C-alpha positions in Angstrom: 55.7 288.9 214.6 54.4 290.4 217.9 56.8 290.2 220.8 53.9 289.1 223.1 52.4 285.7 222.2 48.6 285.7 222.0 46.6 284.2 224.9 44.2 281.4 223.8 40.7 282.8 223.3 39.3 280.0 225.5 41.1 281.6 228.5 39.6 285.1 228.0 36.2 286.1 229.2 35.1 289.5 228.1 33.1 290.4 231.2 32.5 293.9 229.7 32.8 293.5 225.9 33.1 297.2 225.2 35.8 298.1 222.7 39.1 299.2 224.1 39.4 303.0 224.6 42.3 304.0 222.5 42.3 307.4 224.1 43.1 305.9 227.5 46.5 306.5 229.2 47.4 302.9 230.0 46.4 299.2 230.1 45.5 298.2 233.7 46.2 294.7 235.0 44.3 294.1 238.3 46.3 291.3 239.9 44.2 289.3 242.5 44.8 285.6 242.0 47.7 284.9 239.6 50.1 286.9 241.8 53.2 286.3 239.6 55.1 288.0 236.8 55.9 284.9 234.8 53.8 282.1 233.4 50.8 284.3 233.7 48.1 284.4 231.0 46.5 287.5 232.4 49.7 289.5 232.5 50.5 288.3 229.0 47.1 289.4 227.8 47.5 292.8 229.3 50.9 293.2 227.6 49.4 292.1 224.3 46.9 295.0 224.7 49.8 297.3 225.4 51.5 296.2 222.2 48.3 296.6 220.1 47.4 300.0 221.5 50.9 301.4 222.0 50.2 302.1 225.6 52.2 301.4 228.8 51.2 298.9 231.5 50.0 299.6 235.1 49.9 296.6 237.4 47.7 297.1 240.4 48.0 294.4 243.1 45.7 295.0 246.1 45.2 293.2 249.4 42.1 293.8 251.5 41.8 293.6 255.2 38.2 292.3 255.4 38.4 289.0 253.5 37.3 286.0 255.5 39.9 284.7 257.9 42.2 287.7 257.2 45.3 287.1 259.5 49.0 287.8 259.8 49.6 284.4 258.2 47.9 285.0 254.9 48.8 288.7 254.7 52.5 288.1 255.2 52.6 285.3 252.6 50.9 287.7 250.0 52.9 290.8 250.9 56.2 288.9 250.7 55.3 288.3 247.0 54.3 292.0 246.6 57.7 293.2 247.9 59.3 291.0 245.3 57.1 292.4 242.6 57.9 295.9 243.6 61.6 295.4 243.2 61.3 293.5 239.9 58.9 295.9 238.3 60.9 299.0 239.3 64.1 297.6 237.9 62.4 296.6 234.7 60.8 300.0 234.2 57.2 299.1 234.7 54.5 300.8 236.8 53.5 298.7 239.8 51.0 299.8 242.4 50.9 297.6 245.6 48.0 298.5 247.7 47.7 297.1 251.3 44.4 298.3 252.7 44.9 299.9 256.1 41.3 299.9 257.3 38.1 298.2 256.2 36.8 300.0 253.1 40.0 301.9 252.7 40.3 300.7 249.1 36.8 301.5 248.1 36.7 303.2 244.7 40.3 302.6 243.9 39.8 300.2 241.0 37.2 302.7 239.6 39.6 305.6 240.0 42.4 303.7 238.2 40.0 302.4 235.5 38.9 305.9 234.5 42.2 306.5 232.7 42.5 302.9 231.4 42.1 301.7 227.8 41.2 298.3 229.1 41.2 296.5 232.4 42.5 292.9 232.6 41.8 290.8 235.7 42.4 287.3 237.0 39.8 284.5 236.8 39.6 282.3 240.0 36.4 280.4 240.7 36.4 280.2 244.5 36.4 282.2 247.7 35.1 285.8 247.4 36.8 286.5 244.1 33.9 285.6 241.8 31.7 288.1 243.7 34.4 290.8 243.6 34.7 290.2 239.8 30.9 290.6 239.4 30.9 293.9 241.2 33.8 295.1 239.2 32.1 294.2 235.9 29.0 296.1 236.9 31.1 299.2 237.8 33.3 299.0 234.7 30.2 298.5 232.5 28.8 301.8 233.8 32.2 303.5 233.0 32.2 302.0 229.5 35.6 300.4 230.1 36.4 297.0 228.5 37.0 294.3 231.2 38.5 291.0 230.4 39.0 288.2 233.0 41.7 285.8 232.1 42.2 282.2 233.3 45.6 281.3 234.5 44.4 278.6 236.9 45.7 275.4 235.4 46.9 273.4 232.5 43.3 272.8 231.3 41.4 276.0 230.7 38.4 276.3 233.0 36.0 276.8 230.0 37.3 273.6 228.3 35.4 271.4 230.7 31.7 271.0 229.9 30.5 270.5 233.4 31.6 269.4 236.9 32.7 265.8 237.2 31.5 263.4 239.9 34.5 261.0 239.7 38.2 261.4 239.2 38.3 258.7 236.5 35.7 260.5 234.5 37.6 263.8 234.7 40.9 262.0 234.0 39.5 260.4 230.8 38.3 263.9 229.7 41.6 265.5 230.5 43.5 262.8 228.6 41.3 263.4 225.6 41.4 267.2 225.7 44.6 268.4 227.4 47.1 267.8 224.6 45.3 270.4 222.4 46.0 273.1 225.0 49.8 272.5 225.4 50.6 275.0 222.7 48.8 277.7 224.7 51.3 277.7 227.6 52.0 281.2 229.0 55.3 283.0 228.3 57.9 282.4 231.1 59.1 286.0 231.2 56.8 288.3 229.2 58.1 291.5 230.9 61.5 291.1 229.1 59.9 291.7 225.7 60.2 295.5 225.9 56.4 296.1 225.8 54.5 298.1 228.4 57.2 300.1 230.1 56.1 303.5 231.4 56.6 306.3 234.0 55.0 306.3 237.4 53.3 309.6 236.8 50.9 307.8 234.4 48.6 307.4 237.4 46.8 310.7 238.1 48.0 312.5 241.1 44.5 312.7 242.6 44.6 308.9 242.9 47.9 308.8 244.6 46.8 311.6 247.0 43.6 309.8 248.0 45.0 306.3 248.2 48.1 305.3 250.1 50.1 302.7 248.1 52.6 300.7 250.0 56.2 302.0 249.8 59.3 299.9 249.3 60.3 300.7 252.9 56.9 299.5 254.2 57.1 296.3 252.1 60.5 295.7 253.5 59.4 296.1 257.1 56.5 293.6 257.2 56.3 293.3 261.0 55.4 297.0 261.4 53.1 297.1 258.4 51.1 294.0 259.4 51.0 294.9 263.1 49.1 298.1 262.3 46.4 296.3 260.3 42.9 295.4 261.6 43.3 291.7 261.0 43.6 288.6 263.2 47.0 288.8 264.8 46.6 285.5 266.8 47.4 283.5 263.7 51.0 284.2 263.1 53.1 283.8 260.0 55.1 280.7 259.1 58.8 280.0 258.5 58.3 279.6 254.7 58.2 282.8 252.6 55.6 283.7 250.0 56.5 284.9 246.5 57.6 283.6 243.2 61.2 283.3 244.1 60.6 280.9 247.0 57.9 279.0 245.1 60.2 278.4 242.2 63.1 277.4 244.5 60.8 274.9 246.3 59.7 273.5 243.0 63.2 272.9 241.9 64.2 271.3 245.2 61.3 269.0 245.0 61.9 267.9 241.4 65.7 267.5 242.0 65.6 265.8 245.3 62.2 264.2 246.0 60.3 263.5 242.8 62.1 260.2 242.1 60.7 258.8 245.4 57.3 260.4 245.1 55.3 257.4 243.8 56.6 255.1 246.6 57.1 257.3 249.7 54.8 260.3 249.4 52.3 258.9 252.0 54.9 258.5 254.7 55.1 261.6 256.9 58.7 260.8 258.0 59.9 260.7 254.4 58.6 264.1 253.5 58.7 263.7 249.7 55.5 265.5 248.8 56.0 268.7 246.8 54.6 271.1 249.3 53.7 273.5 246.5 50.0 273.9 247.2 50.5 277.1 249.2 52.3 278.8 246.3 49.9 277.4 243.8 47.0 278.7 245.8 48.2 282.3 245.9 49.3 282.2 242.3 53.0 282.6 243.1 53.9 279.5 241.0 52.1 278.1 237.9 51.2 274.5 237.1 52.6 275.2 233.6 56.0 276.1 235.1 55.9 273.0 237.3 55.1 270.8 234.3 58.0 272.3 232.3 60.4 271.7 235.2 59.3 268.1 235.6 59.8 267.6 231.8 63.3 269.3 231.9 64.6 267.5 234.9 63.4 264.0 233.9 64.1 264.3 230.2 60.5 263.7 229.4 58.7 264.9 226.3 55.1 265.8 226.9 54.4 265.2 223.2 54.9 261.5 223.9 51.8 261.0 226.0 49.5 258.2 225.2 47.1 259.0 222.4 44.3 256.9 223.8 42.3 258.3 226.8 41.9 255.3 229.0 41.1 257.1 232.2 43.8 255.2 234.2 46.0 257.1 236.7 49.0 255.2 235.5 50.6 255.1 232.0 49.0 258.0 230.2 51.7 260.5 230.7 54.4 258.0 229.5 56.7 259.5 232.1 58.6 257.8 234.9 56.4 256.1 237.6 57.2 259.0 240.0 56.4 261.7 237.5 53.3 259.9 236.4 52.0 259.9 240.0 52.9 263.5 240.6 51.3 264.8 237.4 48.1 262.9 238.2 47.9 264.9 241.4 48.9 268.2 239.8 46.4 267.9 237.0 43.6 265.4 237.8 43.0 266.1 241.4 43.9 269.7 241.5 41.9 270.7 238.4 39.0 268.5 239.2 38.2 271.0 242.0 38.7 274.0 239.7 36.2 272.5 237.2 33.7 271.9 240.0 34.0 275.5 241.3 33.8 276.9 237.8 30.5 275.2 237.1 28.8 275.1 240.5 28.5 277.2 243.6 27.8 274.4 246.1 31.4 273.3 246.7 31.6 274.6 250.3 28.1 273.5 251.3 26.7 270.3 252.7 24.4 270.1 249.7 27.4 269.7 247.4 28.1 266.2 249.0 26.6 263.4 246.9 23.1 262.4 247.8 24.1 258.7 248.6 26.7 259.9 251.0 24.4 262.4 252.8 21.8 259.7 253.1 24.1 257.0 254.5 25.6 259.4 257.0 22.1 260.6 258.0 21.1 257.0 258.6 23.9 256.7 261.1 23.3 260.0 262.9 22.2 258.3 266.0 25.1 255.9 266.3 27.0 256.3 269.5 30.0 258.5 269.1 33.2 257.7 271.0 33.4 261.4 272.1 31.8 264.7 271.2 33.9 267.9 270.9 33.2 271.5 270.2 34.9 273.3 267.3 37.0 275.3 269.8 38.3 272.1 271.4 39.2 270.8 267.9 40.9 274.1 267.1 43.1 273.7 270.2 43.8 270.1 269.4 42.2 268.8 272.6 40.9 265.4 271.7 41.7 261.9 272.9 43.3 261.1 269.5 46.9 262.0 269.5 47.4 261.6 265.8 44.6 264.0 265.1 45.9 266.4 267.7 49.4 266.3 266.2 48.0 267.0 262.7 46.0 270.0 264.1 49.1 271.3 265.8 51.0 271.0 262.5 48.2 272.9 260.7 48.1 275.6 263.4 51.9 276.2 263.4 52.9 275.6 259.8 49.7 276.2 257.8 49.7 272.7 256.3 49.1 269.1 257.2 51.1 266.2 255.6 49.0 265.0 252.6 48.0 261.5 253.8 47.4 262.7 257.4 45.1 265.4 256.1 42.7 262.7 254.9 42.9 260.9 258.3 42.4 264.2 260.1 39.2 264.8 258.1 37.8 261.3 258.4 38.4 261.1 262.1 36.5 264.3 262.7 33.3 262.5 261.6 33.4 260.6 264.9 32.9 263.7 267.0 29.7 265.3 265.8 26.2 263.9 266.0 25.4 265.7 262.8 27.8 265.0 259.9 26.9 268.4 258.5 28.5 270.0 261.6 31.7 267.9 261.0 31.8 269.2 257.4 31.5 272.8 258.5 34.1 272.4 261.2 36.6 271.1 258.7 35.9 274.0 256.3 36.4 276.4 259.2 39.7 274.9 260.5 41.1 274.5 256.9 40.2 278.0 255.8 41.4 279.6 259.1 44.8 278.0 259.2 45.9 276.4 255.9 47.9 278.6 253.6 46.3 276.6 250.7 42.8 276.9 252.3 40.0 278.7 250.6 41.0 276.9 247.4 39.1 274.5 245.0 41.8 271.9 245.7 41.3 271.8 249.4 37.5 271.9 249.1 37.9 268.8 246.9 39.9 267.2 249.8 37.2 268.0 252.4 34.4 266.8 250.1 36.2 263.5 249.5 36.2 262.9 253.3 32.4 262.9 253.2 32.1 260.7 250.0 32.5 263.2 247.1 34.4 261.7 244.1 34.1 258.3 245.7 31.8 255.3 245.7 29.9 253.5 248.4 32.1 251.1 250.4 31.3 248.0 252.3 31.0 246.7 254.9 28.7 249.4 256.2 30.1 250.8 259.5 28.8 252.7 262.5 28.9 256.5 262.1 30.4 256.3 258.5 27.8 254.1 256.9 28.9 253.4 253.4 31.4 256.3 253.3 35.0 255.2 253.0 36.6 254.6 256.4 40.0 255.5 257.7 41.5 255.2 261.2 44.4 256.8 263.0 45.3 253.4 264.5 45.7 251.7 261.1 47.6 254.8 259.8 50.2 254.5 262.6 50.7 250.8 261.8 51.2 251.2 258.1 53.0 254.5 257.7 56.5 255.6 258.7 55.6 258.5 261.0 57.5 258.1 264.3 59.6 261.2 263.7 56.5 263.2 262.7 54.7 262.1 265.8 57.7 262.9 268.0 57.7 266.5 266.5 54.0 267.2 266.7 52.7 265.1 269.6 52.4 266.7 273.1 52.5 263.3 274.7 54.6 260.0 274.5 54.6 258.5 271.1 53.5 255.1 272.6 50.1 256.6 273.3 49.2 256.2 269.6 49.3 252.5 270.0 47.4 252.4 273.2 43.9 252.9 274.4 43.6 256.5 273.1 43.3 255.2 269.5 41.5 251.9 270.1 38.0 253.3 269.7 38.9 254.5 266.2 40.7 251.4 265.0 39.2 248.4 263.3 
């Protein structure tokens, strides 16, 4: 029996279906989205090719400097994972090439140079941000070279190609998932494929001309991140955060959440002071942790058997998983709401545009364009947190400093912004901008789902019809302060007295 388990065919897209070149020197894994060495279908597929062809593995993990919103914050999070990979791969005897681009265009031609000696190139599938365009350009280049190119989906529990279309409502997608997902449980990725003894090789596999032309990051550079990042042409005004990127930290956070917070998740997750949300979205976004690994950890820690899920797909958010109430609620977020966005991005390209908002929502918001706004702000004022709403300002400060906003307050942050633009389209674009600029988990199908929901996506028309919002669901900072435990959170992130949240500064946004 092969040491490396086969990857389900539904997760593999032969972007260039040319037969593998058996005369090549190695199998090349181009790591761009699933930035992890375990629970990774793409890495597993590359190792399966190594086993079949009797060739070693080369893992190439690049980081450009010209991606949208490139900053110290995102670079540091990714490079911390790269430093971890360099150590792990070296100790295990595999070839790993971390490439941190030093100037715009500095990595041009590198994938092509590496592919010239490859038997096959395996890449990551990710349906958002600039990655689909990068994949298309790579496919065109590799087709001209005559090199087989496979793109492998490691995004979620449900394969991207298992969904027939985008879904307009969570309950529709949930019913489809409940009907379809169990058939894919057996295709979970291997936790530690590198330990199977396949794919080891010497560093001189890569032609010297490639190493001479391109400067790969050394262990010393990866270990001295401040100096490495400071020299790069990226935005240095958006600094790093206290939390570290990488598999090790993502896995540790996952275990802490399951052990200490999961039991309270279904009751307390909305309360900022309780802080029982998983906080895993940043590591999920950069591929440092896998939803398969999270599911396995929840099952292990709660003594839950995934084979005992309900057989009937009823579409309800409760009861189908047949887990505890807390695990049930968390898994609905991890699977339904997270993968709803991935299905949308896989099937459409309008997820970051105003046209992607449902027609009924765009219409009702347009009908209220001329309603008097309590205030009007520029995007720069919002960026600095200079509004008359202290809850919004506090949420923006949390986003600027930590790269995240507490889950419930992220919804309130989004809804409140609608009050401050005459054109709701401008409010939409402002939220996309602020989210992608600061959030570690920005530029992701999941966060685009969240912003779309603010404007009516995945929702129904609500009554009574209101000023500014029309029939779009309404949320207020004032009501949020009244119903949530958030005094400590406000004390930490507010720049004024907490009592202001119950005073006139919020009255214009309250019921």
